N, C-alpha and C positions, 0 to 999 in steps of 0.2 A: 249083489253089486259090489259090496265091500271086498269080497274074495277076489273078484275080477280085478279091482283096483290094486289090491295087494300083490296079486300075481304079476300084473303089468309093471308095477314099481320094482318088484324083485328082479324081473327079467331085464328091465332097463339098467338097474344098478349092477347086475352081473355083467352085462355088456360093457358098462362104463369101467368097471374094475379091470376087465380084461384088456381094454385099450388105454385106460388112463395112465398106465405105467410109462407110456412113451412121453408123457409130460413130466416125468419125475425130475428131469434135468432143466425144466423150464419154470415151473411154479411150485413152491413148497407151500402146502396148506397146513394151517394149524388152527386151533380154536382155544379160546380162554373164556372163563366165566367172568362176566362183567355185569354186576348188579342183578344176578339171577338169570341173565341171558347168556347164551354161548355166542360170542363174537367169532366169526370166521375171518381169518387173516390169510391173505395171499402175499407171498414174498417172491419177487422176481429173482430167480437164481440162474437165469439163462445167459447173462452177459449181453443180451439184446433188449432194446425197449419193447415192451408188450403193448399192443394197441387194442386188443380185444381179448376177453376171457368169458367163459361160461363155466360155472362150478355148480355141481349138485351137492346137496347135503341131505343125507338120510338120517332121520332120528328114529331110533327103535326104542320103544317103551312097552314092555310086556309083549302082548300079541299084536300091537298096532305099529305100523310104519308110516312115516310121513316124509315126502320128498319135497325139498325146496330148491329152487333154481335161482342162483345169483349170477348176474351178467353185467358186463360193462363194455362200452366201446369208447375209446378216447378219440377226440376230434381236434382239429386245429393244431396239429403237431404235438399234442400232449400225449403222454404215454406213462406206463408204469416202468420207471427207469430201472436198470440193473441194480440189484441190491436193495431196492425200495420195497416197503411193505404197505399194504392197504387193507383196512377193515372193509370187507365186501358185503357184509350182512350179518344178521343175528338170528338165532333161533331160540325158542323157549322150550327146551326139552325137559325141564324139570330134572328128574332123575334118569333121563334117557341117555343113551349113547349116541353121539353125533359122529357121522362118517362123511366128511367132505371129499369129493372127487372132482378132478379137472375133467370136464367134458370137451372143452375146446379152448385153445389159446392161439393167438396169432401175433407174431413179432412184426416189427416195423419193416423188416426186410421181406415180408411175405411168407415166411415159413410158418407152418402150423403144426399142431399136435392135438391129439385127443380123438375120441370116437365121433364127436359131433352128432350124438344121438338125440339130443333134445331139440325141440322146435326153436328155442332161443339160439342154439348153436348153428342150426341151419339158416336162420335169419341173419346171423352175423356173417356167415360165409357168403351168403347171397349179397350182402351189402358191399363186400370187397370184390366180388366178381365183376369183371368188366366185359 
């Protein structure tokens, strides 16, 4: 069962990495150590307000992989303004390598980027569909 999960996670992340580059001009992801946890930081570099995002973060430690999904949808006219940064979550990787990838982002003008491969991204897309 563990092998099946690892294979599925690797396939998902390979797909995300292939399509995630189209969000390179929308959200810049970084991470920093904050009291033993890796905080994942998203910065809006698009010049447009961002109203929804989904980010996956893979932690690799030895032979085990773990994928976390961070998502957010802004409401009531709120957004991640151009140039603004937001701590979107944290991971406890210990000595592991953390690899955050944008799966989906939506700007206030309706433009989107990312593979939208996760269930969270599909739910965000559905929320905006009319």
